[in-house]
N, C-alpha and C positions, 0 to 999 in steps of 0.2 A: 519809360511811358510814353515818353509825349516826344519820339523819336521822329523828327520830318514833320511835324507836324501834323499828321495826317487822321486822324480821330480813330485809331485802329482800335481801342478799347473804348470805344462808346455802345452803351444797350439802348435799344431805343424802342417806344412802346405806340402803339397808334390807335387809337378810340375813336370809334364812330359812335356819334349821340342823335339819334334821331328824334325830330319832336322838337316841340318847344323846350328851348332851353335859358336859364334863366343864366346870363353871364355871370354876373358881379354873385351870384352865388356858388358858382362854380370858381368863380376867384377866393372865394375866403373858403371855400373847400380844402381848395389846392393851400391855403396857407394854413391849415387846420392840419392836414397831412405833415409837413412841410414840421411844426411847431411839435406833432406827435413823434417821427423819426427824426433823432437827432441827426443822423447822416446822410441825411436829404441836404443840411445845411453845414456841413464840411468843407472844409478847403484842403487842398496839398500843397507840400513844400519839402522841396531836399534840403537836409542838415547836414551842410560841408562838414561838419566836424564829427557826425557817427557814421558817415556816409550813409545814411538812412532817408526813406519816404517816410512824411510823418501826414498823418490823417488829422484834422483838428477841428472841432468842433466850435461852432462860432454862435452867435445869437442871432447874427442876421441873414440872409440869403435876397438875391433879386428878388425870387417867387412871393417873399413875405414883404419887398419895398412894393411889390403894385395891388396897387386896390381893385385893380378889375383889367380884367386879360382884358388886349386887342384884340380885336378880332378882325382877321386879314381875307378877302374875298378871291378863291380860285379856282378857278375851272375845273370839273373833275377831271381832265385829260390830263392835269399839270400835277395831280397828286402824288403818284410815285413818284416822279423825280423831286418835288419839292421834300418829300419826307425825308426819302435818302440822300437829301442835302445837307437836310437837318440834322438827320444823325451820324452824319460821317465831318461833320465840322466838329473844330477840336476845342478845347475845352481850355479856357484861362483858369489854372488851376487854383489863384490866388483866389480869385471874384468867385467860385462856387463851382459845383459837382455836377449839379439839374437845374436844368429848364426845360422849358413851356414855350408852345407855340399853339394857338387856337386859331383854327380854318373855318370858314365856310363855302360851300362849296357851289359853284351858280350853274345854272345849267340840270339842275334837277327839278323834281314835280314836289319835292317836298321838303321840309327844312332838312339841314345835314349841314353837321360841324363835326369837324376832326380835331382830336386833340391830339396832338404830338408831345411825346414826353423823352426825352434823352438824361440816362447819368450814366456816368464812368463809372468802368467794372471795378474799381476797387471799393465802393462803397455800395456795390449793387449785382444781382444774381439771378440769374433768372427765377429764380421762386420768388424774390425780392419783386419782379415785375404784377405776380400775382396778387401781392399783399397790397401792394402800392392801390393797384385799378378796385383793391375791394375797399381799401380803407378811404378811400377819393370817393366811390359812391355811397357809402357809411355815411360819410361828414355830407356830401350834399343832399341825400333826402332827410337827412337831420336838421339842415339848416335851413330849408324849405319849407319846415314844419316849427321849427324856434330858431328865428336867427340868430341869441345868445346863445347857441348849444355852444359846448367844445367840450375837446377831446378830456376823458377822465384819469388817462394816463399817458405816461410815457413811455417811449418805447427805449427798454435799459437795457435788453438779452446782448446786443451786438458786442455795448463796451464788457459785460459778462466774457461773450466767449472771448475778447483778444486776451485780457487779463491770462485765461486759462490757455492761450494757447503758448502766450509768451513765457509760462512757466514750465508750458511742457516741453516747450523747445530748450530747452538749458541741461548743462550735463547734470546727473548720468542718464536721462532718458533719451536726449540727443545721441548721447553715443551709442547707447543701444538701437533707435531707429536705425543710424548709416551704418551701422555693424548688420543689420537684419540686410538691408539694401545692397551694401556689397555681397553679400554672400548669394541673394536669390540673381545680381545682374554679374557675375564673378560669367567671364569668356564672353559678353555678349559684344558683338562688335553691331553696332549700327549701321546702316545703308540711308548716311546723312552726309549732312555740314559735317567736315572734319574739325573745323572752331569755329567759333562763335560768328553769326553772319553781321558783316560792318558794312554794309551795304544799305541804299534807303528802302523805306517798305513797299515802292513802288515797284521796285527792282527785286524785289524776294525771289528767290528761284522756284518756290514751291507756295501754289493755289489748292486749297481744300477743295474737295464736291462734294456733292450731296446727291447719293444717289437710293431712289426710293423705291423699295422691294415690298409691297402689299403682301400681307399674309391671308392666306384663306383660315375664317373663324375653324373651322375642323383643325389645322395644322395647329394655330396658335394654344389648342385645348389640350393638344398630343403633348407638343411640346411642356407646357403646364403639369401635364399627368408624369411626365418623362422629370420633371427638376422633380417635382413633389414624392416623386419614388423615389430620390438619391438624396433630398434636403437641399435642393440649390432651389433660385427662384427662378423666374420664366429669364429673366434677365440674362444670367449665366447661361441660360440652355444657348439662347440668341446669342452670347460672345462665344461660346465654343465650336457653333456651326463656322463664325466669319472667321476664328482662326484656320480653322481646317479649312475650309476654302481659299486662304493666304497660303497656307502653307503646302495646298497642294497643289494652286496656280500660281505662285507668286515666286519662284524661283529661289524664294529665301525658305530657310529650313527653321531659322530662330529667330522670331516675332516678338517686341513687346509693344503691350496696347495698353493705350492711357483713355479714361474716361474720366469727367467728371462724377466726382458724388457732392448729393445736398449737402453734407455737413454740419446737419441740426439734429441733435442730440439727444438735446430737451425741448418740453413743450409749448415753450414762453418764445423757444428759436422760431416758433411755427409762424407767429404774425408778428417777424420781426424783418423790419430792413435793414441788412449787410450784403455784405459777399462774405459769406461763409464757405462757400462754394473750397471742395479739394479733390484734389487729382490722385488717382488710386492706378495701380499698373499691372498687368497682369503677364506671363512670358510664356512663350508656346515653342515647344519644340516637335 
């Protein structure tokens, strides 16, 4: 995951803060959030004996070591490039997997700060971003009212989730899962790399592309109604449409598509920070 030191697995958040901002309280709020969610004060190391990447929770963090954030002034025109460079900067795994930067925008008519946050993907998924921002907002407002306020609980859901996943990935359950995939992927030939990529990240031969396709509200209602009639979700209907487009226009008669799933199956996991995300696959021909 640290190949070529390119920051490929970093997840970035950008939070606009308009109006009066108590920088010291914001620093305390960040520290409270890091104390509440253990994964935000974790490190990553490679165990040579077991050939495994190990995430280890520590009691310290660069966020906890800072009493008050340093405010950097930049022009609005440099915000996009500054945020992109901040997110792309690789982590030193042994020093922590979360960092932040507080900016003040010059040349605007009102007080405007921007908080940049970056986490490594091994401890952070898209859902975690919402949890982090909500926790930070709650902590900031509470501390404005009561400087002695502290979180009353520690997020332990991800540790429980990891223990459950470790048990699941042991025989015989693991053997059953592997057999299921062998059956469903039998005969599939991927039109891609025949062997694992050995080059650098900068020379990776494929680049993702994003295509935005606005759908009218009436069409969405029709698809949702069709899905309800068949007992499937709106996402399943849209996935079927994409598969049909690929089958009819892509020149390939057998497709295997992957898509992320939240992977959060318990109520307590909804307010937890961690990489719960799992990949699911579907095959169409």
